[in-house]
N, C-alpha and C positions, 0 to 999 in steps of 0.2 A: 505495499501497499504506499504508494507516497506522502511527501507529508504537503500538510494542508497547504493549500496554497495563500498569498493573500491575498483576502477582498478589500483592500483600495492600495491602495497608490499615488506617490506624488509626483504633479506634473506643475510646468514653471505660471506663475498667472500672473498676470499687475493689477493692483485689485485702484480702485476708482472711490473718489468716496468713504475710506477711511483711515487712519494716522495708523501706520505698521508695517516695520522692513521689514515681513513675509516678503516673500518674491515663489514662494512654491504650496502651491494646497493638493487637499487628499482628494480625490477622486473614485468614484463605486469601479472594482472593474469590471466587465462584461468581455467577456467569453461568448464565443460560438460551441455547444456540443453536440457533436451526430450522437444518438442512442440506437445500437442494432442491434437486432437478431440472432443469438445460435438458434438452431431451429434442427436437430437430430441428434441425438447424443448416442446411437451407434457410428457405424464406418465412415457412412453419407450421412456428413456434416454437409449441412449451405450455412450463410448467415445473410440477412437482408438490410439496408439501413431506411430506417422507419420515420427517422426525424431529423430535427436542427429545430433544436432551441438556444437562443443569446441566453446565457443564465451568469450567474455570478460565480468561480471558482467554490467548490465547499457543496460537504456531503452529497456529491453527484452520483453516488450511487442510489441515493434513497433519491434524487432527481426522479430517474432513471424505470424504475422502480414503484415510482405514486406517479406516477404518471403512463404505465404502464398496466396502475394497477384502475386508475381512473377517468381511462381508457376501453376498459374491458376488454382487456388482454388477457390477465391475469385475472384470477379470484381467491386463492390465494399466495401466500409463503414458497407451497405446495408446486406453482407449477414453475416453480425456478427450480432452476440445479445451481446455475453462478451467474457470478452480477459482479464484473472486474472490468478495470479499466483494457484496453484494445492498443495493439499500437506504438507509437515511439512518440517522447512526448514532444510537442510546438518546437521547431530549434529555435524559436528567434525571443520566447517565453520560459519555455519548459514544462506545458502543461500539457495536461494529457487531458485531450476533449473528445475524446470517444469514450463512450460505455457500452461494454456487449452484454447483456441476459442471456444465459440460453434459460431455455422453456422447455421442461418434458415433454415428453415423446407425449401425454394425452393430450396435452395445449393443442387447442385448431380455434382460430382465427382466421376472421377476414382480412387479407392485406389492405384492400380498394376499400372499408373502416375509415383505415387515415389519411388516406390522398389528401387529406384539410389540414391533416400537422405536415403533412411534411417538412413545411418552411415555417415557421413560427417566431415570428422579431418579442423581443420580451417586452412592448407593448401595449398588446391589441387584444396577441392568443388568435381569436378567428374573426377580426373584422376582414368587411368587401364579402360575405359569403349571401348569399341573396335567396339562396333561403331555407328557411327553420329547419328543415328538415335534414339540411345536408350539414350540421352541427351538434343535431341530438342523439344522446351515447342512449344502449338499451341500459336506462337504469335497472338494478337489482330489483326483484320484489320482497314485500315485507315491509312491516309497519315501522313508523321510524320510534328512535329511542325516547322511553318517557324521558323524560327530562325539565327543570323547571328550575328559575331562578328566583330570587327577589331582589329586585328592582336597585336596590341601595347597593348590591352584591353587582349591578350590570353600568353604574356609575364607576366603581373601584374597576372597572375595567384598564380603559386612557390609558391613568397613571402607571402598572403597570404593565402593561403593554409597554409605554411608551421606556421604563425602565427598565428590561429585560431589550429592548434594540441597543447592545449593543456598538455594532458597525453604522449602523442611523447617525449614532454623534459623532461617528469622529468622520461622516462625509455628507448626510442628511438625504442618501441619494438610493436606500434601500424600498422596498414593502417587504411587510410583516404578516405572518398567518400564524397563531397563535392556538392554541386548543386550553378551556380551563373549562375545570368544574361547576359543580353546585350552588357549590360558596363562593362561584368566583374565585377560585387560584388561578391562574394560567398554570399549566400543565407544561409547559412543552412550546417552546419557537423555532419558527426559522424565516433567513430573512438569505431575500434575493431580488437585484436590480427587476423581475418578474413579478407580477404578483401568483398571475398563474402555475410559475415555477415556486416562487416561497409556497404554497400551499401541495403542490404535487412534494416538494421536498419534508413531508411537516407528515404529510398522508402515508409516505414512505416509510418513514421512522419508524413508526410504527408495525408493517408490514407479519412484523413474528411473530403478534399478537395472532387473536384466532382474530380479528376484527378494528381494522384498523379506523381510530378516536371512539371504542367504541363507549354511550353513554358520556361523551364528551360536549362541551358544544366548539361552534368555530368560531377565530376574533380575526376578522380582518384589521390590516393598516388603513385602507383606501375602500377605493370603491367596492362594493356590493357588484360583481357582474353577471350577465347570467351561467361564461364558465363556470365562474368560479363556486357558486348554485349547483351547478353541475357534476362536477367535482367533489362537493361536498355533499352532495344525494349518493353520490356513489359506495359511498358508508355508512350510508342511512343516518344520520346525524339528523337530528329533528331543528336544531338550533344554529341562522350564522348571524351573528355580527358589525359591524361595521364601523371604523371611525369616519369613512363618508357616507355618501349617499348610491343608492340601488339603482340598477338602471327600468324601464319597464319590462325588458325580459328576464331583468334579475326579478322581478315582482312578479309577473305573472306566473316563472315553473317555482319561486317559494310557495300558490297560493293551487298548484295544483298540483302538488306534492304534500303537501301542507305544514312544508317549514318554517315557523318562523322566522322571521325575516325581519333587523332592530337596522335602523341605518342613522347619522350624525352621532354616535353614544360621545356623549360627551359625561364631566364630573356633576352636570346638571340638568341636563334634561335628554332624551334619545327621540328617536319616535318608532312607532311599532304601524309596518307594509300591511304583514300576513301575521294569522295567528298569536292573538296575543294575552292567549290563557295561558299561554305555557311560563309568564312573569305575574308572580306571586307576592 
């Protein structure tokens, strides 16, 4: 396993309107990462590239398996034989930018369903798609988790999230996805330049357990988009809260699935768009 890569670096900068002798600033690292599938564990094996995403290096293996889980390629950790970096590090920066996930023989998937993700930019995810059907994923059946939280505990989450965002303090350029329990305690957090990557990293980090994010709420540092609600729904999460606003499609999907959706979450206010009964 290579050493943990830097998530920020210093660049030359000229400051205007600020009295300082500094000549450099920290910026968030953004690099492409390719996800490849290894199919077949016997003598006949094949390798297929399925996605390239712009990400902040770190937690790359979790990002790859979280992506495969939220895309419906895998259903549990048992579907994975091995996950590893592939190839040599990049000659210019020494980063490993290819992750290979070898799937168990019993896993079957339709590669055509992943075409929409062959190139996913760090900012938009699924922008530019004309048809909603083109971006829908076959969501797992079953009831949402039983989850309730007090309004006072919700109000404490933004400050707790901010205190946990170590890399954001350095650059101000990272999104975060976190999970929290019914007492309003943040249990785990992941950061990335791409909001959908941050959530995939979080979900992937739990995949060895029986079900990712079981019995937990999802907290987003920015806006709640359709894609993020869809990813949370793949874990059967019942509660999504965002520091920013939701999109119209995010509200529609949350209504369809019965997911509580909170937006503009602050220390003194929040908006409830769907299913307020889970806030007690």
